[in-house]
Every structure is written in C-alpha cells, then in structure tokens.
C-alpha positions in Angstrom: 13.5 -9.5 21.6 11.1 -7.8 19.2 8.1 -9.5 20.9 9.4 -8.5 24.4 9.6 -4.9 23.2 6.1 -5.0 21.8 4.8 -6.5 25.1 6.5 -3.7 27.1 5.1 -1.2 24.6 1.6 -2.6 25.1 1.9 -2.6 29.0 3.4 0.9 29.5 1.1 3.9 29.4 3.6 5.7 27.2 3.9 4.8 23.5 7.4 3.6 22.8 6.9 4.1 19.0 7.5 7.8 19.5 11.2 6.8 20.0 11.4 5.8 16.3 13.0 7.9 13.5 11.6 11.3 13.0 13.2 12.4 9.8 15.4 15.5 9.6 15.0 16.5 13.2 17.8 16.5 15.7 15.6 14.8 18.3 14.7 12.1 15.8 18.3 11.1 15.1 18.5 8.8 18.1 15.5 6.9 16.7 18.0 5.2 14.4 19.0 3.1 17.4 15.5 2.1 18.4 13.3 2.0 15.3 14.0 -1.6 14.2 13.0 -2.9 17.6 9.7 -0.9 17.7 6.6 -1.8 15.8 3.3 0.1 15.2 1.2 -2.7 16.7 1.0 -6.5 16.7 0.0 -6.8 13.0 3.1 -4.8 12.0 5.3 -7.1 14.1 3.7 -10.3 12.8 4.2 -9.2 9.2 7.9 -8.7 9.8 8.5 -11.9 11.8 8.9 -14.5 9.1 11.2 -12.4 6.8 13.3 -11.3 9.8 13.7 -14.9 11.1 14.5 -16.4 7.7 16.9 -13.7 6.5 18.6 -13.3 9.9 19.1 -17.1 10.1 20.6 -17.3 6.5 22.8 -14.3 7.1 24.0 -15.8 10.4 24.9 -19.1 8.7 28.3 -17.6 7.7 29.2 -16.7 11.3 27.8 -14.7 14.2 30.6 -12.1 13.9 30.0 -11.5 10.2 26.2 -11.3 10.9 26.8 -8.7 13.6 28.8 -6.5 11.2 26.2 -6.9 8.4 23.4 -6.1 10.9 25.2 -3.1 12.3 25.8 -1.6 8.8 22.1 -2.2 7.8 20.8 -0.9 11.1 22.8 2.3 11.2 23.1 3.2 7.5 19.5 2.1 6.7 18.3 4.3 9.6 20.4 7.2 8.6 18.9 7.0 5.1 15.4 7.1 6.6 16.4 10.0 8.8 17.7 11.9 5.7 14.8 11.3 3.3 12.0 9.9 5.3 8.5 11.4 5.3 9.0 14.3 7.7 5.9 16.2 8.9 6.3 14.7 12.4 5.9 11.1 11.0 7.9 8.5 13.0 9.3 5.5 11.2 9.5 2.2 13.1 9.9 -1.5 12.3 12.3 -4.2 11.4 11.5 -4.4 7.7 14.6 -2.3 6.9 16.6 -5.1 8.5 14.7 -7.7 6.5 15.3 -5.9 3.3 18.9 -5.3 4.2 19.6 -9.0 5.0 17.7 -10.0 1.8 19.8 -7.7 -0.4 23.0 -8.8 1.4 22.1 -12.5 0.7 21.2 -11.7 -2.9 24.5 -10.0 -3.8 27.1 -11.4 -1.5 27.9 -14.3 -3.8 28.8 -11.9 -6.6 31.2 -9.9 -4.3 32.6 -13.1 -2.8 32.8 -14.8 -6.1 31.0 -17.8 -4.6 28.8 -20.0 -6.9 27.2 -21.6 -3.8 26.1 -18.2 -2.5 24.9 -17.2 -6.0 22.8 -20.4 -6.1 21.3 -19.5 -2.7 20.6 -16.0 -4.0 18.8 -17.5 -7.0 16.5 -19.6 -4.8 15.8 -16.6 -2.5 15.0 -14.4 -5.6 12.5 -17.0 -6.7 10.8 -17.3 -3.3 11.1 -13.7 -2.0 11.9 -11.6 -5.1 8.4 -10.0 -5.1 9.3 -8.4 -1.8 11.7 -6.2 -3.6 8.9 -4.0 -5.0 8.7 -2.7 -1.4 11.6 -0.4 -2.1 9.4 1.7 -4.3 6.8 4.3 -3.1 3.5 2.6 -2.7 1.1 2.3 0.2 0.8 5.4 2.4 2.0 4.6 5.9 4.6 2.1 4.8 8.1 3.3 4.9 9.5 2.5 1.4 12.5 4.6 2.5 13.2 2.1 5.3 13.0 -0.7 2.8 15.1 1.1 0.2 17.9 2.2 2.5 17.9 -1.1 4.3 18.5 -2.9 1.0 21.2 -0.4 -0.1 22.9 -0.8 3.2 22.8 -4.6 2.8 24.4 -4.3 -0.6 27.1 -2.1 0.9 27.7 -4.6 3.7 28.1 -7.4 1.1 30.6 -5.3 -0.8 32.6 -4.4 2.3 32.8 -8.0 3.5 33.5 -9.3 0.0 36.3 -6.8 -0.3 37.8 -7.8 3.0 37.6 -11.5 2.1 39.4 -10.9 -1.2 42.1 -8.8 0.5 42.7 -11.6 3.0 42.8 -14.2 0.1 45.5 -12.2 -1.8 47.7 -11.8 1.3 50.6 -14.2 1.1 51.0 -16.7 3.9 53.6 -15.7 6.5 57.0 -17.3 6.6 56.9 -20.0 9.3 60.7 -20.6 9.1 63.1 -19.0 11.5 
C-alpha cells in the first residue's frame, strides 16, 4: 500500500505530503490519519520498508485482530503525540517510521506484560539486531521526526500494556459452569 501511495503521489500534480501532520494546527489534525502512508520521496519510503515489513510481520504473528488493535493504537496515539509536540512552523510530518518504532517497542515489551518467556526471548534477539534504532527517539538530524519515533514507541508500549492487561484479566476469569 505504501508504494501505491508513493506512485500516486509521484503521478499527481499535487503533493500529497501536505496531507501529513502539521503540528498544533486544527487543519493539521487530520494528518494523523494520512501521515504514516505518506513519504517525502522514494528514499524515505525505502528506508522505512525493511523495518516496517519485519516488525509488522512479527507483530502480526500473534493474530491479525491483535495486530490491528496494536497498529490502531500506534497510528492514532503516535500521530497525536506528533501533532501536540511536533516541530510546528508549518513543517509537515510524514512517514511510517512512527509505526516501525511503535511495533518495535511493542515487540520489545509485550513479553514483560504478558509474562511470556518466549516473547522476552524474541525481544532479546530484536534488541541485539535492531536496538541501535532506538536512538532515533532522541533529537538528532534536522528534518527527521524524532517526535514521530518517540511517540510511536510510547504508543507501542501502551498497546503492549493494554493487551497484556486484557490477557491477564481473561486468564483470571473462572471458566463458566457447563452444568445445567
């Protein structure tokens, strides 16, 4: 889907990237819905492709429904965080890296919230391979939205906590009486 959007953006005379998140403006609020699907050119899209594919696949391994919930939490709350504290001054934030950071954070902490040694082991492997990416939540290169990375990651942690909490509540619930 991301590549289709970039092809459409390249073909159309209008620049779709203007539909991204413009921080602290009422007109920029709807950018929360569009920003992760938009990229500031092919290089930007290429740099997001591998992390998005890997983390989305791993997050999806526990079920499409759970993945959809996690993705919605990251998409909306990560975008809201960018809208609240993003760069301002007419700058527009676009890109799927907030999703990538959110899925990575979700995958890193879900085992703790679910109390799953298997998920903690997967998190350890991910941390070794992709841990350096976490520096992206700090201010650094101008033009790169560390706010998107940070709030995507925080939303991923929140999603892991919410799902872990729901799983623990279901596990504590006594089985229903099957007798008449």
